[in-house]
C-alpha positions in Angstrom: 22.1 -31.1 6.7 23.3 -33.8 4.2 24.2 -37.2 5.3 27.9 -38.1 6.2 30.3 -39.0 3.3 27.6 -37.9 0.7 30.2 -37.0 -2.1 32.1 -40.3 -1.6 28.9 -42.4 -1.5 27.6 -40.6 -4.6 31.0 -41.5 -6.5 30.7 -45.1 -5.2 27.2 -45.4 -6.6 28.1 -43.9 -10.0 31.5 -45.4 -10.6 31.5 -48.7 -8.7 27.8 -49.6 -8.6 27.1 -48.2 -12.1 23.7 -46.9 -10.8 21.6 -44.6 -13.0 21.3 -41.0 -12.0 17.7 -41.5 -11.1 18.6 -44.5 -8.9 21.3 -42.5 -7.2 18.9 -39.7 -6.5 16.5 -41.9 -4.9 19.1 -43.7 -2.9 20.5 -40.3 -1.6 17.0 -39.0 -0.8 16.4 -42.0 1.5 19.9 -41.5 3.2 19.1 -37.8 3.6 15.7 -38.6 5.0 17.2 -41.0 7.6 20.0 -38.6 8.6 17.7 -35.7 9.1 15.5 -37.8 11.2 18.4 -39.1 13.2 20.1 -35.7 13.9 16.8 -34.1 15.0 16.2 -37.0 17.4 19.5 -37.3 19.3 21.8 -35.0 21.2 25.2 -36.0 19.7 24.6 -37.6 16.2 27.4 -39.9 15.0 27.1 -42.2 12.0 29.4 -44.6 13.7 27.0 -45.0 16.6 23.8 -45.8 14.6 22.3 -49.0 15.9 19.8 -51.5 14.6 17.3 -49.9 17.1 17.8 -46.5 15.6 17.1 -47.8 12.2 14.0 -49.8 13.2 12.7 -46.7 14.9 13.1 -44.8 11.6 11.4 -47.4 9.5 8.6 -47.7 12.0 8.1 -44.0 11.8 7.6 -44.2 8.1 4.7 -46.6 8.8 3.0 -45.1 11.8 3.6 -41.3 11.1 3.7 -41.1 7.3 1.6 -44.3 6.5 4.1 -45.2 3.8 3.1 -48.6 2.1 5.2 -51.7 2.6 6.8 -51.5 -0.8 7.9 -47.8 -0.2 9.4 -48.8 3.1 11.2 -51.7 1.4 12.8 -49.2 -1.0 13.9 -47.2 1.9 15.4 -50.3 3.5 17.2 -51.1 0.4 18.7 -47.8 0.0 19.8 -47.5 3.7 21.3 -50.8 3.5 23.2 -49.9 0.5 24.5 -46.9 2.3 25.6 -48.6 5.4 27.2 -51.4 3.3 29.3 -48.8 1.7 30.3 -47.3 4.9 31.1 -50.6 6.5 33.0 -51.9 3.5 35.1 -48.9 3.2 36.0 -48.8 6.9 34.1 -45.7 7.7 32.1 -47.2 10.5 32.9 -50.0 12.9 29.5 -51.7 13.2 27.0 -53.0 10.6 23.6 -52.0 11.9 21.5 -53.3 9.0 22.5 -56.9 9.2 19.2 -57.9 10.9 17.0 -55.1 9.2 16.1 -56.6 5.8 14.2 -59.6 6.9 11.4 -57.9 8.6 10.7 -55.4 5.8 11.3 -57.5 2.8 9.0 -60.1 4.4 5.7 -58.3 4.5 4.6 -60.6 7.3 5.5 -59.7 10.7 4.5 -60.7 14.3 3.0 -58.3 16.8 2.4 -59.0 20.5 -1.0 -57.6 21.6 -3.1 -57.1 24.8 -0.3 -56.4 27.3 -2.1 -53.2 28.6 -4.2 -54.9 31.3 -1.1 -56.6 32.7 0.7 -53.4 33.4 0.3 -53.6 37.1 1.9 -57.0 37.2 4.7 -55.9 34.7 5.5 -52.9 36.9 6.2 -55.4 39.8 8.9 -57.3 37.8 12.2 -56.8 39.5 15.0 -55.2 37.3 12.8 -53.6 34.7 13.9 -50.1 33.7 11.3 -47.5 34.8 11.4 -46.0 31.3 10.0 -49.3 30.0 7.0 -49.0 32.2 6.4 -45.3 31.4 6.6 -46.0 27.6 4.1 -48.8 28.1 1.9 -46.9 30.4 1.7 -43.8 28.3 1.0 -46.0 25.2 -1.7 -47.9 27.0 -3.4 -44.6 27.8 -3.6 -43.9 24.0 -0.9 -41.3 23.6 0.9 -41.3 20.4 4.8 -41.5 20.1 5.2 -37.9 19.3 3.1 -36.9 22.5 4.6 -39.2 25.1 7.9 -37.5 25.6 6.2 -34.3 26.5 3.7 -35.8 28.9 3.6 -34.4 32.4 3.2 -36.3 35.7 -0.2 -34.6 36.5 -1.7 -35.4 33.1 -0.9 -39.1 33.6 -1.7 -39.5 37.2 -5.2 -38.0 36.7 -5.9 -40.9 34.3 -4.8 -43.6 36.5 -7.1 -45.7 38.7 -4.7 -48.5 39.7 -2.9 -48.1 43.0 0.1 -50.0 41.9 0.7 -47.8 38.8 -0.1 -44.7 40.8 2.5 -45.5 43.4 5.0 -46.5 40.6 4.7 -43.3 38.7 5.0 -41.3 41.9 8.1 -43.1 43.0 9.8 -43.0 39.6 9.3 -39.3 38.6 11.8 -36.7 39.3 10.4 -33.9 41.4 13.7 -32.1 42.1 13.2 -29.4 39.5 9.3 -28.8 39.6 6.1 -30.2 41.1 4.8 -31.4 37.7 7.8 -32.9 35.9 7.8 -34.7 32.7 6.9 -38.3 32.9 10.2 -39.1 31.4 12.7 -36.3 32.2 16.4 -35.5 31.6 18.7 -34.9 34.5 18.2 -31.2 34.2 14.4 -31.6 34.2 13.8 -31.2 30.4 12.3 -33.6 28.0 13.9 -35.9 25.4 13.4 -34.9 21.8 13.2 -38.6 20.8 13.3 -42.1 22.2 16.5 -43.1 20.1 18.8 -43.1 23.3 16.1 -44.2 25.6 15.2 -47.2 23.4 18.8 -48.3 23.6 18.7 -48.0 27.4 15.8 -50.2 27.8 16.6 -52.8 25.0 17.5 -55.5 27.6 13.8 -55.5 28.9 12.7 -56.6 25.4 14.1 -60.0 26.2 12.3 -60.1 29.5 8.9 -59.1 28.1 9.1 -60.5 24.6 8.0 -57.4 22.9 9.6 -54.5 21.0 10.0 -51.4 23.3 10.3 -48.4 21.0 7.5 -46.0 21.1 6.6 -46.7 17.5 6.6 -50.4 18.0 4.4 -50.1 21.2 2.0 -47.9 19.3 1.6 -50.5 16.6 1.0 -53.1 19.3 -1.6 -50.9 20.9 -3.4 -50.2 17.6 -3.5 -53.9 16.7 -4.6 -54.8 20.2 -7.7 -52.5 19.8 -8.4 -53.7 16.3 -8.5 -57.3 17.5 -11.4 -56.4 19.8 -14.4 -57.5 17.7 -16.8 -55.7 20.0 -15.7 -52.2 18.9 -17.3 -50.4 16.1 -15.3 -48.3 13.5 -16.6 -45.1 15.1 -15.4 -46.4 18.6 -12.0 -47.3 17.2 -11.4 -44.1 15.5 -12.1 -42.2 18.7 -10.1 -44.6 20.9 -7.1 -44.5 18.4 -7.6 -40.8 17.3 -7.4 -41.7 13.7 -9.5 -41.1 10.6 -11.2 -43.5 8.4 -8.3 -43.8 5.9 -5.8 -44.7 8.7 -8.3 -47.1 10.2 -8.6 -48.9 6.7 -4.9 -49.0 6.4 -4.4 -50.7 9.8 -7.3 -53.1 9.1 -5.7 -54.1 5.7 -2.4 -54.7 7.5 -4.0 -56.7 10.1 -5.8 -59.0 7.6 -2.8 -59.4 5.3 0.5 -58.8 6.9 0.3 -58.9 10.8 0.3 -62.0 12.9 -0.9 -61.2 16.4 0.3 -63.1 19.6 -1.3 -62.6 23.0 1.1 -61.2 25.5 2.1 -63.6 28.3 4.2 -62.9 31.4 
């Protein structure tokens, strides 16, 4: 499915912005890529309801799933920003979700909070945190990748836990009304979520409490860089723990060396 207002945006790029055909094609490809990602990740897609979190989730997926280089992601950011600027300036959407996006991606340096995994029993006891926040963090800490977490079942997770606080927490906060082995994060009808788009919006207030990004992509990056910061681990051990190949390991190591500033998690 093509992105909303494609014909209008194409004409805008050609007649108002005076872009070349090649530039327009690249910009439209980026818009199409985002829109197809978005509509396959949310139940009721609406261009007017796209948020900053949705966009960050998309850009993170380009890095963690496709391993795009920073300059490639920067191009996507530039194209997506142009698209939403057009929509907002022509009164086709009510909010401007890209206002805070460019800084992180044009600046190759970014901060990542690491080593929160061992603090999960304490985090789980903080009053007011959304259970989805704890489930996201727990599944990530167990080594699961973003595309695996939303399909995790209760039994799979509970068998890997050896902490009574977390065992009790998961048992208390899973919905057993539909089946004995529910999804770790289930819909009201017992099904699983196709993506964390809506879930990330729901738990966004917890980001302020914990001081870390709470999308599945962001948590995965935090987990990866936590493991890479452990100097006692060999490359073979890291590849096994992270379930990545040598090329991906080198990619993350380069980012950690050149672009990522890590900060220890503090409650």
